[in-house]
C-alpha positions in Angstrom: 16.0 -23.8 -38.1 13.2 -24.8 -40.4 13.8 -27.7 -42.6 16.0 -29.6 -40.1 14.2 -32.9 -39.6 16.1 -33.4 -36.3 15.2 -30.1 -34.9 11.9 -31.2 -33.3 8.4 -29.8 -34.0 5.5 -31.8 -35.1 6.2 -35.1 -36.9 5.0 -36.1 -40.4 4.2 -39.4 -42.0 3.5 -42.5 -39.8 4.4 -40.7 -36.6 1.7 -38.1 -37.3 -1.0 -40.9 -37.7 0.2 -42.5 -34.5 -0.5 -39.1 -32.7 -4.0 -38.9 -34.2 -3.2 -36.4 -37.0 -4.9 -38.6 -39.6 -3.8 -40.2 -42.7 -2.2 -38.6 -45.8 -5.5 -37.8 -47.5 -6.9 -36.2 -44.4 -3.8 -34.1 -43.9 -3.7 -33.0 -47.5 -7.4 -32.1 -47.3 -6.7 -30.1 -44.2 -3.9 -28.0 -45.8 -5.8 -27.6 -49.1 -8.7 -26.2 -47.0 -6.5 -23.2 -46.4 -5.6 -22.5 -50.0 -7.5 -20.7 -52.7 -4.7 -22.1 -55.0 -2.0 -24.7 -54.7 0.5 -24.9 -57.5 1.9 -28.4 -56.8 -0.6 -30.6 -55.1 1.2 -33.9 -55.9 4.4 -32.4 -54.4 2.3 -31.6 -51.3 1.3 -35.2 -51.0 4.9 -36.3 -51.2 6.1 -33.7 -48.7 3.5 -34.8 -46.1 5.2 -38.2 -46.0 8.1 -36.2 -44.6 8.3 -33.3 -42.1 6.9 -30.0 -43.4 7.9 -26.5 -42.1 5.6 -23.9 -43.4 6.6 -20.2 -43.8 4.0 -17.6 -42.9 4.6 -13.9 -43.6 2.6 -11.3 -41.8 1.0 -7.9 -42.4 -1.1 -5.3 -40.5 -3.5 -6.7 -37.9 -7.0 -6.8 -39.5 -9.1 -9.9 -38.8 -7.8 -11.1 -42.2 -4.3 -11.4 -40.5 -5.5 -12.2 -37.0 -8.5 -14.6 -37.1 -7.7 -16.1 -40.5 -4.1 -16.6 -39.5 -5.3 -18.4 -36.4 -7.5 -20.7 -38.5 -4.8 -21.4 -40.9 -2.2 -22.1 -38.3 -4.5 -24.5 -36.5 -5.1 -26.5 -39.6 -1.4 -26.6 -40.3 -0.5 -27.9 -36.8 -3.4 -30.5 -37.2 -1.8 -31.6 -40.5 1.5 -32.2 -38.6 3.3 -28.9 -39.7 5.7 -26.8 -37.6 4.9 -23.2 -38.3 7.3 -20.2 -38.3 5.6 -16.8 -38.5 7.9 -14.2 -40.0 7.6 -10.8 -38.5 9.0 -9.0 -41.5 10.2 -5.6 -40.0 12.6 -5.0 -42.9 9.9 -5.3 -45.5 7.9 -2.7 -43.5 10.9 -0.4 -43.4 11.5 -0.8 -47.2 7.8 0.0 -47.7 8.2 3.2 -45.5 5.6 2.0 -43.0 5.4 4.4 -40.0 7.8 6.7 -41.9 10.5 4.0 -41.8 10.9 4.3 -38.1 12.3 0.8 -37.2 11.7 1.3 -33.4 8.0 1.9 -34.2 7.8 -0.9 -36.6 9.3 -3.4 -34.1 6.8 -2.1 -31.5 4.0 -3.0 -33.9 5.6 -6.5 -34.4 5.5 -7.1 -30.6 1.9 -5.9 -30.5 1.1 -8.3 -33.4 2.5 -11.3 -31.4 0.4 -10.3 -28.5 -2.7 -10.3 -30.7 -2.0 -13.7 -32.2 -1.3 -15.3 -28.9 -4.5 -13.9 -27.5 -6.5 -15.3 -30.3 -5.0 -18.8 -29.8 -1.8 -18.9 -31.9 0.3 -20.3 -29.0 0.4 -24.0 -30.0 3.5 -26.2 -29.7 5.2 -26.1 -33.0 4.5 -22.4 -33.7 7.4 -19.9 -33.5 7.6 -16.2 -34.1 10.7 -14.8 -35.7 11.8 -11.2 -36.4 13.4 -10.8 -39.8 16.0 -8.3 -38.9 17.3 -10.2 -36.0 17.4 -13.6 -37.8 19.0 -12.1 -40.9 21.6 -10.1 -39.0 22.6 -13.4 -37.2 23.1 -15.2 -40.6 23.8 -12.4 -43.0 26.5 -14.5 -44.8 23.6 -17.0 -45.8 20.9 -14.4 -46.5 22.4 -11.7 -48.6 24.1 -13.9 -51.1 20.7 -15.5 -51.6 19.1 -12.2 -52.2 21.7 -11.3 -54.9 21.1 -14.6 -56.7 17.3 -14.1 -56.6 17.7 -10.5 -57.9 19.1 -11.9 -61.2 15.8 -13.7 -61.9 13.7 -10.6 -61.9 13.2 -9.0 -65.3 14.8 -5.5 -65.9 11.5 -4.2 -67.2 10.2 -4.0 -63.7 13.1 -1.6 -62.9 12.3 0.7 -65.7 8.6 0.9 -64.7 9.6 1.8 -61.1 12.0 4.4 -62.3 9.3 5.9 -64.5 6.8 5.9 -61.6 9.5 7.5 -59.4 9.1 4.9 -56.8 12.1 4.0 -54.4 14.5 1.3 -55.4 13.4 -0.6 -52.3 10.0 -1.3 -54.1 12.1 -3.4 -56.6 14.4 -5.0 -54.0 11.7 -5.9 -51.4 10.3 -8.9 -53.4 13.8 -10.3 -53.8 14.2 -10.1 -49.9 10.8 -11.7 -49.3 11.6 -14.5 -51.6 15.0 -15.0 -50.0 13.3 -15.4 -46.7 11.5 -18.5 -48.0 14.8 -20.2 -48.7 16.5 -18.8 -45.7 14.0 -20.4 -43.4 14.3 -23.6 -45.5 10.6 -23.5 -45.7 8.9 -26.5 -47.3 5.5 -24.8 -47.5 5.1 -21.1 -48.2 1.5 -19.9 -47.2 0.8 -16.4 -48.4 -2.1 -14.5 -49.7 -3.2 -14.5 -53.4 -1.8 -10.9 -53.7 1.8 -12.3 -53.2 1.7 -14.0 -56.6 4.9 -12.2 -57.8 7.0 -13.4 -54.8 5.6 -17.0 -55.2 6.3 -17.1 -58.9 9.9 -15.7 -58.3 10.5 -18.5 -55.7 9.4 -21.2 -58.0 11.3 -19.8 -61.0 14.5 -19.3 -58.9 14.4 -22.9 -57.6 13.7 -24.3 -61.1 16.7 -22.6 -62.5 19.0 -23.7 -59.8 17.5 -27.2 -59.7 16.9 -26.6 -55.9 14.1 -27.9 -53.8 10.9 -26.0 -54.8 8.7 -24.6 -51.9 5.1 -25.6 -52.1 2.9 -22.5 -52.4 -0.4 -22.5 -50.6 -2.1 -19.2 -51.5 -5.0 -18.2 -49.3 -8.2 -16.3 -50.2 -8.2 -12.5 -49.5 -11.1 -11.2 -47.4 -13.0 -8.4 -49.1 -13.6 -4.9 -47.5 -16.9 -4.3 -45.9 -17.8 -1.9 -48.6 -17.4 -4.6 -51.2 -13.8 -3.9 -52.3 -11.9 -6.9 -53.5 -9.5 -6.8 -50.5 -9.8 -5.6 -46.9 -7.4 -2.8 -46.4 -6.3 -1.3 -43.2 -5.9 2.1 -44.9 -9.7 2.3 -45.0 -10.7 1.8 -41.3 -14.5 1.9 -42.0 -14.2 -1.0 -44.3 -11.9 -3.2 -42.2 -12.3 -4.9 -38.9 -9.3 -4.6 -36.6 -8.4 -7.2 -34.0 -8.6 -4.5 -31.2 -11.8 -2.9 -32.4 -14.4 -2.3 -29.5 -17.8 -4.1 -29.8 -19.5 -0.9 -30.7 -17.1 -0.3 -33.6 -17.7 -3.7 -35.0 -21.4 -3.4 -34.7 -21.5 -0.1 -36.6 -19.1 -1.4 -39.4 -21.2 -4.4 -40.0 -24.4 -2.6 -39.8 -23.2 -0.2 -42.6 -21.6 -3.1 -44.6 -22.4 -3.9 -48.2 -24.9 -6.7 -48.2 -27.3 -6.9 -51.2 -30.4 -9.1 -50.7 -30.3 -12.5 -52.5 -26.8 -11.8 -53.9 -23.9 -13.9 -52.7 -21.2 -13.2 -55.1 -19.2 -10.1 -54.0 -21.1 -9.9 -50.7 -18.6 -9.4 -47.9 -20.9 -10.4 -45.1 -21.5 -13.8 -46.7 -17.7 -14.1 -47.4 -16.9 -13.5 -43.7 -19.4 -16.1 -42.7 -17.9 -18.6 -45.1 -14.2 -18.0 -44.4 -14.3 -17.0 -40.7 -17.4 -18.0 -38.8 -17.9 -21.6 -40.3 -14.2 -22.5 -39.9 -14.1 -21.2 -36.4 -17.5 -22.5 -35.0 -18.5 -25.0 -37.5 -21.9 -23.4 -37.8 -23.7 -20.1 -38.1 -26.6 -19.2 -35.7 -29.3 -16.8 -36.7 -31.6 -15.5 -34.1 -34.9 -13.9 -35.4 -38.7 -13.4 -34.5 -41.0 -16.3 -35.3 -42.8 -14.2 -37.9 -39.5 -13.8 -39.8 -38.9 -17.5 -39.8 -37.6 -18.2 -36.3 -34.1 -19.0 -35.1 -32.0 -21.2 -37.3 -28.6 -22.8 -37.1 -26.9 -23.3 -40.5 -24.4 -26.2 -40.5 -23.0 -25.7 -44.0 -22.1 -22.8 -46.3 -24.2 -24.5 -49.0 -27.4 -24.4 -46.8 -26.7 -20.7 -46.0 -26.2 -19.7 -49.6 -29.4 -21.5 -50.7 -31.6 -19.7 -48.1 -29.9 -16.4 -48.8 -30.4 -16.5 -52.6 -34.0 -17.6 -52.2 -34.7 -14.6 -49.9 -35.7 -16.6 -46.9 -32.5 -15.4 -45.2 -32.4 -11.6 -45.3 -29.5 -9.1 -44.6 -31.4 -8.0 -41.6 -31.0 -11.6 -40.3 -27.3 -12.0 -41.3 -25.9 -8.9 -40.0 -26.9 -9.1 -36.3 -25.7 -12.8 -36.3 -22.4 -11.9 -37.9 -21.8 -9.1 -35.4 -22.5 -11.5 -32.6 -20.2 -14.2 -33.9 -17.2 -11.9 -34.7 -17.5 -10.2 -31.3 -17.5 -13.6 -29.6 -14.3 -14.5 -31.5 -12.6 -11.2 -30.5 -13.7 -11.2 -26.9 -10.5 -13.0 -25.6 -8.4 -10.4 -27.5 -10.2 -7.5 -25.8 -9.9 -9.1 -22.4 -6.1 -9.8 -22.9 -5.4 -6.2 -23.8 -7.4 -4.9 -20.9 -5.9 -7.2 -18.3 -2.3 -7.5 -19.5 -0.2 -4.4 -18.6 2.4 -4.9 -21.3 -0.2 -5.8 -24.0 -2.3 -2.7 -23.1 0.8 -0.5 -23.4 1.6 -1.9 -26.9 -2.0 -1.6 -28.0 -2.3 2.1 -26.9 1.1 2.9 -28.4 0.2 1.4 -31.8 -3.2 3.2 -31.8 -1.3 6.4 -31.3 0.8 5.7 -34.4 -2.4 5.1 -36.4 -3.9 8.3 -35.2 -0.9 10.3 -36.3 -0.8 8.7 -39.7 -4.5 9.4 -40.3 -4.1 13.1 -39.7 
């Protein structure tokens, strides 16, 4: 399992440098490139002299969980990490996803793995694990840990949940998510900025027990296309899904919030910064000569400067963004059209979504 230095995976320290993974500073920079926030950078440096095993939880399959996940995993593997992606079917059950139907939830989990593999998360050193199967196989390790962690959550949270008439599971789930970090013996826990409560619980728990503290790399949350702070699968018009058809993506981006000369809070600029540049290393704009002609941007800074000046217009940005995202997702579409099992999973999951939206 994760954390066992003799269990294989990608090496750290001098062995990583011998394999062309770069020196310590380069590897630290690669991992910090994922993070909007890192609570213990110095501990990260110390860890990379050893053999890190990140923990990656998952969620519904928008491009935030698909493309961004692929970018983050690639960087982690480049930095010498071995990655475990946790398909947390029990958390989905506790949150009453798909009506708490575990068979449907696990079908979605298999679908997610197909999506990730089709977008390129099939490197050596990457492993997909289903939480219910792993926990059931080592229940004697997992549940005592959950009980211990639960003593570190303040009772006030329980009162709030009772007053809101939410299920007790809403209180218990963070304790289980936190326990998963230690259950996997994860050295690095890479989650979104919205998982701050779980991250804080993990660090508090390890401090109180004088136990090895997981390093938290919290990544940026992509905004919704309408300008919301976070892309949400519950608003299909504001989210791009990994299995969206080209026409759907074109329409969503065409209707996206993209105010001229304003970068802050502009989802189109954010997608270019966090998806297009990391994926391609550039952003290509095709336009008529009278509008400035074609231009290839090689840095976010250059793009921002042109956009804020008005020399780069939303009418330039949106077609180029549509083209780039469709290019990234083309292998996913092809996989789900050509692979019989993948196509079955996609159609089944789409059927679940249609029922839930009624």
